C-alpha positions in Angstrom: -18.4 14.9 -8.5 -20.2 11.5 -8.4 -20.4 9.4 -11.5 -21.3 5.8 -12.5 -18.9 3.6 -14.4 -21.6 1.0 -15.2 -25.1 2.7 -15.1 -26.9 -0.4 -16.3 -26.2 -1.9 -12.9 -29.0 0.3 -11.5 -31.4 -2.1 -13.2 -30.8 -4.3 -10.2 -32.9 -1.8 -8.2 -36.0 -3.5 -9.7 -35.3 -6.3 -7.3 -36.7 -4.2 -4.4 -40.1 -5.7 -5.2 -38.9 -9.1 -4.0 -38.9 -8.2 -0.3 -42.3 -6.5 -0.7 -43.8 -9.6 -2.2 -42.2 -11.8 0.5 -43.6 -9.6 3.3 -47.1 -9.6 1.7 -47.2 -13.4 1.2 -45.8 -14.2 4.6 -47.8 -12.6 7.4 -47.1 -13.0 11.0 -47.5 -16.6 12.0 -50.3 -16.7 14.7 -51.4 -19.7 16.7 -55.2 -20.3 16.4 -57.2 -20.4 19.6 -60.6 -22.1 19.4 -63.3 -21.0 21.9 -67.0 -21.7 22.0 -68.3 -18.3 21.2 -67.1 -18.4 17.6 -69.8 -21.0 16.6 -72.5 -18.4 17.0 -70.9 -16.1 14.4 -72.1 -16.0 10.8 -69.4 -17.5 8.6 -70.6 -15.7 5.5 -69.3 -12.2 6.1 -65.8 -11.7 4.9 -63.4 -9.4 6.7 -62.3 -6.3 4.8 -58.9 -6.8 3.2 -56.2 -4.2 2.9 -52.5 -4.3 2.1 -50.6 -4.5 5.3 -46.9 -5.1 5.9 -45.5 -6.8 8.9 -42.0 -6.6 10.4 -41.3 -3.1 9.3 -37.6 -2.9 10.5 -36.7 -6.1 8.7 -38.5 -4.9 5.5 -36.6 -1.6 5.5 -33.3 -3.4 6.0 -34.0 -5.7 3.1 -35.0 -2.8 0.8 -31.9 -0.9 1.7 -29.8 -4.0 1.1 -31.2 -4.4 -2.4 -30.6 -0.7 -3.2 -27.0 -0.8 -2.0 -26.4 -3.9 -4.1 -27.8 -2.2 -7.2 -25.6 0.8 -6.5 -22.6 -1.5 -6.1 -23.2 -3.0 -9.5 -23.3 0.4 -11.1 -19.7 1.1 -9.7 -20.0 4.7 -8.5 -16.9 6.9 -8.4 -16.0 10.3 -7.0 -13.9 12.8 -8.9 -12.6 16.0 -7.4 -14.4 19.1 -8.8 -12.1 21.3 -10.9 -12.4 24.9 -11.9 -13.1 25.6 -15.6 -11.5 29.0 -15.5 -8.8 29.8 -18.1 -5.4 28.8 -16.8 -2.2 30.8 -17.2 1.2 29.3 -16.3 4.5 31.3 -16.2 7.9 29.9 -16.7 10.5 31.4 -14.3 12.7 33.9 -16.1 9.9 35.6 -18.0 9.5 39.3 -17.7 7.4 39.9 -14.5 5.4 42.8 -16.1 4.5 40.7 -19.2 3.6 37.8 -16.9 1.2 40.0 -14.9 -0.4 41.3 -18.0 -1.1 37.8 -19.3 -2.6 36.8 -15.9 -6.1 38.1 -16.3 -8.5 38.5 -13.4 -10.8 35.7 -14.6 -7.9 33.2 -14.9 -5.9 31.0 -12.6 -2.3 32.1 -12.7 0.4 29.7 -11.5 4.1 29.1 -11.9 5.2 26.2 -14.1 7.3 24.7 -11.3 7.0 21.9 -8.8 3.5 22.0 -7.2 2.3 24.7 -9.6 2.2 27.5 -6.9 0.2 30.6 -7.5 1.9 33.5 -9.3 1.9 35.6 -6.1 3.9 32.9 -4.2 7.5 32.0 -4.5 8.1 29.6 -7.4 9.4 26.1 -6.6 12.0 24.0 -8.3 11.8 24.4 -12.1 12.9 21.0 -13.2 12.2 20.0 -16.8 9.9 22.5 -18.6 8.5 19.9 -21.0 7.7 17.4 -18.3 5.9 20.1 -16.2 3.9 21.1 -19.2 2.8 17.5 -19.9 1.9 17.1 -16.2 -0.2 20.3 -16.2 -2.0 19.3 -19.4 -2.9 16.0 -17.8 -4.3 17.6 -14.7 -6.4 20.3 -16.3 -10.0 19.5 -17.2 -10.9 19.1 -20.8 -11.8 22.4 -22.5 -9.9 24.7 -20.2 -7.9 27.2 -22.1 -4.2 27.1 -21.3 -1.8 30.0 -21.7 1.9 29.5 -21.3 4.1 32.6 -20.8 7.7 31.7 -21.6 11.0 33.6 -21.8 12.9 33.8 -25.0 15.4 31.1 -23.9 14.4 27.9 -22.1 16.3 25.3 -20.1 15.4 21.8 -19.2 13.6 20.6 -22.3 13.3 17.4 -24.3 14.7 16.6 -27.7 11.2 17.2 -29.3 8.3 19.5 -29.0 5.8 18.6 -26.3 2.7 16.8 -27.6 -0.4 17.9 -25.6 -4.1 17.2 -25.7 -5.1 20.8 -26.2 -4.1 23.9 -28.1 -1.8 26.2 -26.1 -1.6 30.0 -26.3 2.2 30.1 -26.4 3.3 33.7 -25.4 7.0 34.5 -25.7 8.1 37.5 -23.7 11.5 39.0 -22.8 13.8 37.2 -20.5 15.7 33.9 -20.1 15.7 31.0 -17.7 18.8 30.9 -15.5 21.5 28.8 -17.2 21.9 25.4 -15.7 25.3 24.3 -14.3 27.5 22.9 -17.1 27.4 19.2 -17.1 30.9 17.8 -17.8 31.2 14.2 -19.0 32.9 12.0 -16.4 35.6 9.9 -17.9 35.2 6.2 -17.3 37.7 4.2 -15.2 38.8 1.0 -16.9 39.5 -2.3 -15.1 40.8 -5.1 -17.4 40.7 -8.8 -17.1 42.6 -10.8 -19.7 43.5 -14.3 -20.7 47.2 -15.2 -21.0 47.1 -15.1 -24.8 45.7 -11.6 -24.8 48.4 -10.0 -22.5 49.8 -8.0 -25.4 46.5 -6.2 -25.8 46.6 -4.7 -22.3 49.0 -1.9 -23.5 46.3 -0.2 -25.6 43.9 0.3 -22.7 46.8 1.3 -20.4 47.6 4.1 -22.9 44.0 5.2 -23.1 43.8 5.5 -19.3 47.0 7.5 -19.3 45.5 9.9 -21.9 42.4 10.2 -19.7 44.5 10.6 -16.6 42.3 8.0 -14.8 43.2 5.0 -12.7 43.9 1.8 -14.5 43.9 -1.8 -13.2 44.6 -5.0 -15.0 44.7 -8.6 -13.8 44.2 -12.2 -15.0 40.9 -13.6 -16.0 40.7 -15.6 -12.8 41.0 -12.4 -10.6 38.0 -11.0 -8.7 35.8 -8.6 -10.7 36.2 -4.8 -10.0 33.5 -2.6 -8.5 30.4 -2.0 -10.7 31.1 1.7 -11.2 34.1 0.8 -13.3 34.0 -0.3 -17.0 35.1 -3.9 -17.1 37.2 -4.8 -20.2 37.2 -8.5 -20.7 39.8 -9.9 -23.1 39.3 -13.6 -23.5 38.3 -16.3 -25.9 35.1 -18.4 -25.9 31.9 -17.6 -24.1 31.4 -15.0 -21.5 31.6 -16.3 -17.9 28.4 -16.4 -15.9 29.8 -13.9 -13.3 30.5 -11.3 -16.1 27.0 -11.8 -17.5 25.4 -11.3 -14.0 27.4 -8.1 -13.7 25.8 -6.7 -16.9 22.3 -7.9 -15.9 22.6 -6.0 -12.6 23.6 -2.7 -14.2 27.3 -2.9 -15.2 29.1 -2.1 -18.5 31.4 -4.6 -20.0 33.6 -4.1 -23.1 34.6 -7.4 -24.8 37.4 -8.2 -27.2 36.7 -9.4 -30.7 37.6 -13.0 -29.7 34.9 -13.2 -27.0 31.5 -14.8 -27.8 28.7 -12.7 -26.4 25.0 -13.4 -25.9 22.9 -13.1 -29.0 20.3 -10.3 -29.0 17.9 -8.8 -31.6 18.7 -5.3 -30.0 22.3 -5.3 -31.2 23.4 -2.0 -32.8 26.5 -0.4 -34.1 28.0 2.0 -31.5 31.1 3.1 -33.4 32.1 3.2 -37.0 35.3 4.0 -38.8 35.8 6.7 -41.5 34.5 4.3 -44.2 31.3 3.4 -42.2 32.4 0.0 -41.2 31.5 -1.0 -37.6 34.3 -0.9 -35.0 32.1 -1.6 -32.0 28.7 -3.1 -31.4 26.4 -2.7 -28.4 23.4 -4.3 -26.9 21.6 -4.1 -23.6 20.8 -6.8 -21.1 18.9 -6.3 -17.9 20.0 -2.9 -16.5 23.4 -3.0 -18.0 25.1 -2.8 -21.4 27.4 -5.0 -23.5 30.0 -3.5 -25.8 32.2 -5.6 -28.2 35.0 -4.7 -30.5 34.5 -6.1 -34.1 38.3 -6.3 -34.8 41.3 -7.7 -33.0 43.5 -5.1 -31.2 46.3 -4.6 -33.7 47.4 -1.7 -35.9 47.2 -3.8 -39.0 43.4 -4.3 -38.8 42.5 -1.7 -36.2 44.3 1.4 -37.6 42.3 3.7 -35.3 44.5 2.6 -32.4 47.3 4.8 -33.7 45.1 7.8 -34.2 45.5 10.6 -31.5 41.7 10.9 -31.3 41.2 7.2 -30.3 40.9 7.9 -26.5 38.3 10.7 -27.1 36.3 8.5 -29.5 36.4 5.6 -27.0 35.3 7.9 -24.2 32.4 9.2 -26.3 31.1 5.6 -26.6 31.6 4.6 -23.0 30.3 8.0 -21.5 28.2 9.8 -24.1 27.7 13.5 -23.6 24.3 14.6 -22.1 21.7 15.8 -24.5 21.4 19.6 -25.0 18.6 21.1 -22.9 18.8 24.8 -23.9 16.6 26.0 -26.7 14.8 29.0 -28.1 11.2 29.3 -27.0 10.0 29.7 -30.6 11.4 26.3 -31.4 9.4 24.5 -28.6 5.8 25.5 -29.4 3.7 22.5 -28.3 1.6 20.6 -30.8 -1.7 18.9 -30.4 -1.8 15.1 -30.8 -2.0 13.4 -27.5 -5.3 11.8 -26.5 -7.4 13.3 -23.7 -6.3 12.2 -20.3 -8.8 10.4 -18.1 -9.3 12.1 -14.8 -8.3 9.9 -11.9 -11.3 9.0 -9.6 -11.9 7.2 -6.4 -14.1 4.1 -6.6 -16.6 3.6 -3.8 -16.8 -0.2 -4.4 -14.9 -1.2 -1.2 -17.1 1.0 1.0 -20.3 -0.2 -0.6 -19.2 -3.8 -0.2 -18.5 -3.2 3.5 -22.0 -1.6 3.8 -23.6 -4.7 2.1 -21.9 -7.0 4.5 -23.1 -4.9 7.5 -26.7 -4.8 6.2 -26.7 -8.5 5.5 -25.6 -9.2 9.1 -28.4 -6.9 10.4 -30.9 -8.6 8.1 -30.0 -12.0 9.3 -30.2 -10.9 12.9 -33.7 -9.4 12.4 -34.9 -12.4 10.4 -33.8 -14.8 13.1 -35.5 -12.8 15.8 -38.7 -12.7 13.8 -38.7 -16.5 13.6 -38.2 -16.9 17.3 -41.2 -14.7 18.0 -43.4 -16.7 15.6 -42.3 -20.1 17.1 -44.9 -21.6 19.6 
């Protein structure tokens, strides 16, 4: 559907009177020819005057050029026409009979999957239910009634209720979405680089890797850095080397000892606390990676958690947090209204009109030049 982003631009159409005035004031230039018979004519009678335009092709091109310029200033756009019928979407796993009953004859019925296929077609990939619902809310025109048929148990949801721009008829029917494959947390692989005075601290991380049953590698601080998919443990004093900082910025994870000075950041947070609530490890992001830093030296006297049998599991939970739960009861995910109305994407015609203006200007110059050649003696 056509629309104008700046309707006041159409006021420029009033400029079409300019070519008309020019063509009225500037008639065809004719060369006077004097011959003797004119001296016998009476000079008092005046010829009958009437409005007459000359150079009609040039006049029409100029009028069209002014009109297109006015339309260009108004910034016309085209939006795809959308149906205003009620929309019913069904989450796979819902009872088929209940879904068919919800899909009325006067409504558009589609699956809440990739591409939103019709209910009579095979549903596509389910993906995240909450994301699909937000996408559908953004695509539907304002005022279209949306009915969502969901099974009693949902998979692939966010940690909060979806916030949409419209009220949704949330119909819970029998059924459940197929359970997703269990996501197991992958234990990290540690690669350690240490200064000579920190060699005694290596044993604690070697014991952790043995408890995880993962590979372990340790070398001096001057050794080459390990691959980025491993967690680098840097036990040294003073500032962090530039190579280690570049590793974090490009997406790596680095665990620092308490004696290492790390970059200051306002985003610093506590990642691990002891039983009393005192911080054991702090974290902060930089670029695409993450810094972690112990707040205490590695010794049983001040870091009593090292002797606890749960220390490897607690460290693994910090380095590789468990995925967020994505299974929820449908009654706990009823969408709420609160998001602003989405603006429909549209295609601006400005580039095409600008090209048409350039073509018309070229034609106008060509016709105007030809008219001057004809008028020249």
